[in-house]
N, C-alpha and C positions, 0 to 999 in steps of 0.2 A: 400619831404616825411614828413608824419605826425609823430608826436611823437610816437603814437601807433605803426606805422610800423618800424620806426627807432629803437625803443627799443625791438621789438619782432620778427624781421627778422631773420630767422634762419642764423647763421654765417657760413662762408665758412670753418672755422676750425673744430667747434664741441663743445663738452663738456668734462669736468672731474669732478670727484667726490671728494670734499673735505673731510678732516678728520672727520668732523661731518655729513657728508652725504649730505651736501649743494651740488647743482649743480653749477658749474662755466663754463660759456661759453666764447669762445675767437674767434676772427677772425684770419685767417691765409692768408699771401700772401708771394711770393717770394720764393727764393731757396738760400741754403747756410747754414752756421752755425746758430743755433737757437738763436733768440733775443726776449726777452719778453718786451712789452711796458706795462706801468701802468699809467693809467689816473688819473688826479685829481678830486677835488670835483666838483659837479655840471655838470659833463662831463660824456661822455659814449665813448666806444671804437672806434665807427665810428667817432668821432670828430677828431681822430688822422689818418685819413685815408691818408692825404697827407704826413704826416711824414712817415708813413708805406711804401707808394708808393716810397718814396724817398729812403729807405733802402732796398726795395726788390731786387734790382739788385745784392746785395752782401749777402743778410741774408734771412733765413726763418723767418719771422716776426710773432709773435703772440701777437695780442692785447687783453690783458685780459679784459673781462667786469666784473667789480667788482661787489660785492654783492649788491643787491637792484636795479638791472638794467637789462633790457632786459630778456634774457632766463637764466640768473643766478639767483640762489634763493634770498630770502629775507635776509636782514642784521640779523634780529632776535633779540629777547630781550636781548640776551647775546653778542651782537656785541662788538667787540675789534679789535685792530690792530693784535692781536694774530691770531683772525680768518682769517684775510686778509692774514697773513703771511702762515698759513695753506693752504689757497686757492693758493697762489703763489707757495708753495711747490708742491702741487699737479699738477699744470701745468707744472712746470719744470721737475718734474719725468716723466710725460707723453710724453714731447717733447723732453727732453735732451738738452735744450736751455742752453748755456754757457754764454750768455750776458744778461744784464738787464738794462732797462731804466725807470726812474720814474719821473713823473712831479708834482711838488707841493705835495699834499697829496700822491700821488704815489710815490714821493721820499722818503717820511718818510716811507712808507711800504717797499720799495726797502731796505732801510738801515736797518730797524727792521728785515727783513727777513734774510739779509746778515750776521747778527750776528752768526746764527746757520746753515744757509745753505751755505755751502762751495763749491757747484757746480758751482756758477757763478765765472768765472776768471776775468771779468771786469764789472764795474758797471758805469752808468753815471746817474746823476740826476740834474734836471733843477729847480732851486729854490725849493728845497725840504722844506716842511712844518715842519720845526724843529723849537720849541720854545726855546729861550734862555732867561732865566730870564723873563719869562712872555712876551716875545717879540711880540708874536701873540695874538692880542687882541680878547678876547672872552666875553667881557662886554655886548655885544649885546644879549646875549643867553636869559636872562629873557624876554626881550621885543619881541624877536623872538618867543619864545614859546608861549607868550600871544597872539600875532597876528596869529600865526598858529592855535591855538586852536579856534580862532574866525573865521577861514578861510579868514583872511585878507592878503593874499599872497603878494600883492604889498607892503604893509606896512612892512611885515616881510623881504621882500627881500631889501627894501630900508634901513631898520635899519642895516641889514648885510652889505650892500654896504657901508654906511657911516662909520661904526666903524671899519670893517675890512679891508677897503680900504685904499689907499694912503692919505697922507696929505690933498690934496685939497678936496678929497671926505669928509673926517672927518670934514671939515668946512662948508659943505653944509646942509642946513636946511632940515628936513624930507619932508616938502611939496615939496620943489623943487626937491629933488631927486625922488619923486614919480611921478612927470612931466617928468623928464628927462629920467628915464628907459625905458619907452615904446618907446621913440623915438630912442634910442641906440641899444636896444635889441629887435629885431622884432619877429614876430609871433612864427613861429618853435622854434627858439633858447629860447625865453622866456617860451613857453611851457614846454621845456625840463627842464629848470631850475626850474620852479614850480613844476614840478613832482619829482625832485630830492631833493627839500627842506628839507623833513624829514631826508633824508640821510646825507645831508649838516650839519645838527645839531649834529647828532651822530658823524660824522667824526671830527668835530671841539672839541666835547668834548673829543674825543680820543687825538686830538693835545694838549689840555690843560692837560690831564692826563700824557702826555709824556714830560712836561715842564722840561727842564735840565736834561733829561735821555740820551741826546746825548753822555755824557761821556761813556757810554757803547759801543759806536761804535769803541772804541780802539780794540774791539774783531774781527772787520771786517778784514779779510786777502786778500780779493780781492782788486785790484787797482780800485780807484774811481775817477771819473772826476766831478768836482762841477762846473756846469754850471749856468750862471745867465745873465739877460738882463740888459744893461746900462740904459735902460728907464723904469725899473720896478717900481720905486717910492715907493716900499713898504720896510719901514724902516727895518723890521725884516729879510729881505733877506741877507744883508750884515753881520748882526750879525750871522745868521745862517752859512753863507759860511766860515766866519773867524774861528768860533767856530769849524766847522768841519774839516777844513784844519789843526788845531791844534791837533785834537785828532785821526783822521784817520791815520794809519800807511803808507798808500800809496795812497796820495791824490794829484791832480792837480786841477788847476782852468782855466776856459775858460769863458771870458766875451764876449757878443755878444752886442756891443755898441747901435745898432738901435733897439733892441728888448725889449719888456716889458715882463710882467709875463706870458702872453699867447703865447710866441714864439713858443713853440712846436705844439700847435693845431691852432694857428690863424695868427699871424703876421711873422712867420719865419720857417715853417716846413722844407722848401728846405735847407735853410742855416744850420738849425741844423742837418738835415740828412747827409749833407756833412761832418761836424765835427764828427759826430758819426761813419760814415763809416771809416774815417781816424783812429780815436781812437780805435775803435774795431779790426781793422785789422793790426795795426802797433804792431810790437814786442817791447818789452822792452829792 
């Protein structure tokens, strides 16, 4: 499926209107208690179709299409995590969902929203994009902006991949990364990522603005499951999980030894769906 069709196909679920009037679309599948999925950067709701399918036997799954994607409205000049939280609030009120899962940047949004939205009884986040003492590197942003302005998308994506990636990527020269990326990320997936690169910039600027604000998450009253992949290789993940475990009133930790950062959408959606099903259905 082409990027145009993938981003603009009418979702099974429909749309809601956020507080500022922005349309937010979502995909819907399954039956049972409501569960909202929030995707990460450079991703769309459809990328989590396998995870949603794995959860659909027990839950009505609502995969939120975040701002700047598909039938959802643009991020806008005043984009912020607050806007994302308002979008999530609108979807929760429309669906009555009581469970919430967020991946990477989506995990950050889930935690931010849960500070004030007490409708969710249980939340799970996989490697949430929480910066602790500037642990998430954003030093690539000036070069990224320069390359984007010149429409040099491969250069911009390569700079991001090097500086925001694991240690082995950080040692890779720019010229080599530019050769490697087209080999590992093929046509449709690469096309999707290129289309979402402006959103990626704004979302990482928000991550930077939230550095060390994780201390506010003591306000979250819901039970939270902190999930991470044993093969993630992103140094900030361990820092985030440890910091969140200390500050969240009701938090547990689950490691997936064989999975990396892309467990929910690529390397282990079935395994994660099983754990989420158990977590959301068990009683305390």
